[in-house]
N, C-alpha and C positions, 0 to 999 in steps of 0.2 A: 896115331897118325902123325908123322913128322911134319915140319913146317912146309917143306917143298910139296909133299903130297896134299896137304891142306890147301895150299895156294892153287895147286892144279885142280882140285875139286871145285874150289871157288870159281876159277876161270871157266871150267866146263859147265857148271850148273847155272851160274848167274850172269856170265858174260857171253860166251859162245852159245850157250843155251838160253839166252835171255827171253823172258816173256814180257808182254806189254805190262806196264806198271799201273794201268788203270783203264777204265772205260774210255773209248774214243782214241786209244793209242794202238799202233800196230808195230810189230818188229819185222824188219826186212833184212835179208842176207844177200849180199852182192859183192863180188870182187874182193873177197877176203875181209869184208867189213860187215859187222852186225850193227844195225842202227835202229833207233826208234823214231817214228814220226807220230806226233800227237796233235790233238785238236787244240783250240785256243785254251791257254792256261795250263797245258801239259808240258812235259819235258821232252825236248827234241835233242837227239845227239847220238854219238857213237859210243857204244858200250864195249865193243871188242874189235880188234883188228889183228890179222895175221899177215903182216907185210914184210917184204925184203927191201934192201936198198934200191934195187933196180925199179921196183914198182911203187914205192911209197909216195913219191910226189904226184904221180898220176892218180893214185887212189885218193889222196887229199883233194886234188883239184876236182875229182869226180863228185866227192861229197859236198864240196862247196857249191858246185853247179846244181846238185840235186836240191839242196835246201834253199838256196837263193831262188831257184826256179819256183819253189813253193812259197816264197816270201817269208821264210822262217829264219830267225836266228837259231843257232844250235851250239852244242858243246861237244868237244871231243874229250872224253874222259880217259886220260892217260895214266897208266900205272907204271911204276918204276922198272918193272921187268919186261915191258912191252918192247917189241922190235919193229924196225931197226933201233939201235941204241940212241941214235940222234933224232928220233921221231919228234921230240919236243922242239928241237931247233928247226926242223922242217915245218912244223905247224906255225911257229912264230914267223918264219919267212913267208908263209902263205897268208898271213894276216890275222892269225889267231892271237888272242891275249890270254896269257896264263893267269889263273887265280891263285889263291893261297894253297900251298901244298899241305896235304893231310896224310895221316897214316892209316893204312888198312889194318884193322885189328879184328881178330876173331877169338871168341871164347867158347869153350865147350860148356854148355849150360849146366851139366851135372857136376862140373868141377869149379864153378864160380863161387866166390864168397858172397852170399846173399843175406848177410845179417845186418844190413843197414837199418838205421832207425831215423824216423822223421823228427824234426824239432817239435817241441810241445806246441800244440795249437794248429799244426799243419796236417792236412789229410790228403790222400790221393783219391781222386774221383775219376771214374771212367768217362770218356767222351762219347756220347751216343746221339747227340742232337745239335741243332744249330747254335744253341746257347753255349754248349761246351766247345764247339768249334771256335766261337768268338773268343772264348777264354784262351784257347791255344794261340790264336792269331795275335791277341793282345800281348801275351807273353813273348811271342816271337819278335814283335816290334820293340818291346822293351829290352829284350836280351841282346838282340843283334843290330838294332837300329836300322832295320830294313823293312821295306813294304811287305806286307803279308797277304795281299789280296790273292796271289797265286796259291798260297797255302790254304786259305779259306776255301777257295774254289775246289782245289784238289781233294781236300779232306772231306768236304761235303759230298762230292761226287762219289768217292770211294765208300763212305759210310752208307750212302743211299743205294749204290748199284752193286757193290761187292764187299759187304761188311765182314766177310770171313777172312779177308786178306789184310786187314789193318786193325791195329789196336792203338788207341790214343788215350793219353791220360794227362790230367792236370793236377798240380798240387795247389791246394787252396788254403789260405790263411784267413779264416772267417769267410767273407764273401769276395776276397781279393785273390785272383790267380797270380801265383808267384813263380811257378815253374811248369813246364809242359814238355811233352815228348810223344813220339809215335813209334810204332813198330810195324814194318811191312813184312807180311808172311808170304813165302814163295811156295805154293803147293807143288808137290812132286819133288821137292828138294829137302835136304836137312837144314836149310838156312832160313833164318829170319833176320831182317836188317833193322838196326836201331837208327832212327833219324830225328833230327830237329830238337835234340835235347838242349834246353836253354833255361836259365834262371835269371829273373829280374835282378838288377843291381840292388844291393841292400839285403838280399837273401842268399847270396853266394857264400860258400865256405861253411855251410851248416849241414852238409850231408844230403841235401834234397836231390841233387843230380844223381848221386849214388843210389838213393832210395828208388828213384824212377827207373834206373837200370835194373835194379833187383826186382821191382814189380813186373817189368816187361819180361825179364828172364823167367820168372815163375809162370807167366802167361804163356810163353813159348814152350816151356816144358810140359805144361798141361795140354798143349795142342800137339805134342809129339815131335817138336823141333829139337835138333841136337846142337846146332851152332848158332851163335849170334855174331853178326858182322857189323862193324862200325867204321865209318870214315872219321877218324878222330882228329880234332884240333890239338894244338900244343897244350891247351888248358885241360882238355879231357883225357889225354893220353895217360898221365900219371895216375889218375883216378881209376881208369880202366885196367891199368897194369896191376894195381893193388887188388882189384876184383878177380884177376886171373886171366885177363885177355892177353894175347900175344900179338906182337907186331910182325907183319908179313912183308909189306912193301909200302911204297908211297903211292899216293894218288893225287893228281892235279887236274883241275878243270881248265880246258883251253876253250875260250869263248870266241865264236865268230858272229859278228853282227852284220846283217845285210845292209 
C-alpha cells in the first residue's frame, strides 16, 4: 500500500469512521463534521471534517456553539491535508489556540524492527490495576511536566469497562517507574494507536522508549492488528523512523476554551 492509500485508509477508518474512545463518550456526525462528546475527564473534539471554503466558517461557528452550549472546552484535531487549505487560519480567527505540531506516522507491524533491548535492571510490566495506573501517571508527570489526573481517570475507566481495547505498560527499575506508554486498539479496523510514550529525565537515551514500542507492536500483532499509528513529537520521530515507521502528514491540536 502506498502512502496516499494508507493515509486514505487512516482517514476512512479512524477519522470519518471514528468510534467513541471510551465509556461515556459518543461520536456524532453533523454538517460535514465528525465529533466526539465525552463525559467529565474524557476527550472532546473534532476528529474529521469535510469542508469547503464557502461553508468552513459556518461549520466552525456551529461547533463552537455546540460545545460552549454544553459548557465544554474542545479540540479541533487538524491534519496537514485537511481542507480548505487555510482551515488553520480560520480556526485561529475563530478563537482557537494551536498546540505543538506533530507528525502522523504509521508502521506496518510485520515490517518493523523489534529487536530493542532494555537496559540492565529494567523490566516491562503490564498495567492491569490501580497501582499500575499510578505508575503510568507518575511517569507522565515526570516526563511531560503536566498534570496526569485526566490520564489516571481515563486509563482506570478503560481498564475496568473495556479492557480489550487498551494495553498499558510501564518500565520499572527496581520499584521505580521510569517509562510508560499505552496502546489503544480499534476493533473492526487494522489500526492500533500508540499513545503517551514518555521516559523520566535521567533514563532517556537508553533504548527504553524503543523497547516499549516494540513491546506494544508484538502485542498488536498477537491481536491481529496490521498497522500502528503514532502522533510523533520531534524527539520521537527519528526513533520511530529507525524502527520502520513512515511519515504521512502533520497533525496539530487547536484548542478552544469556553
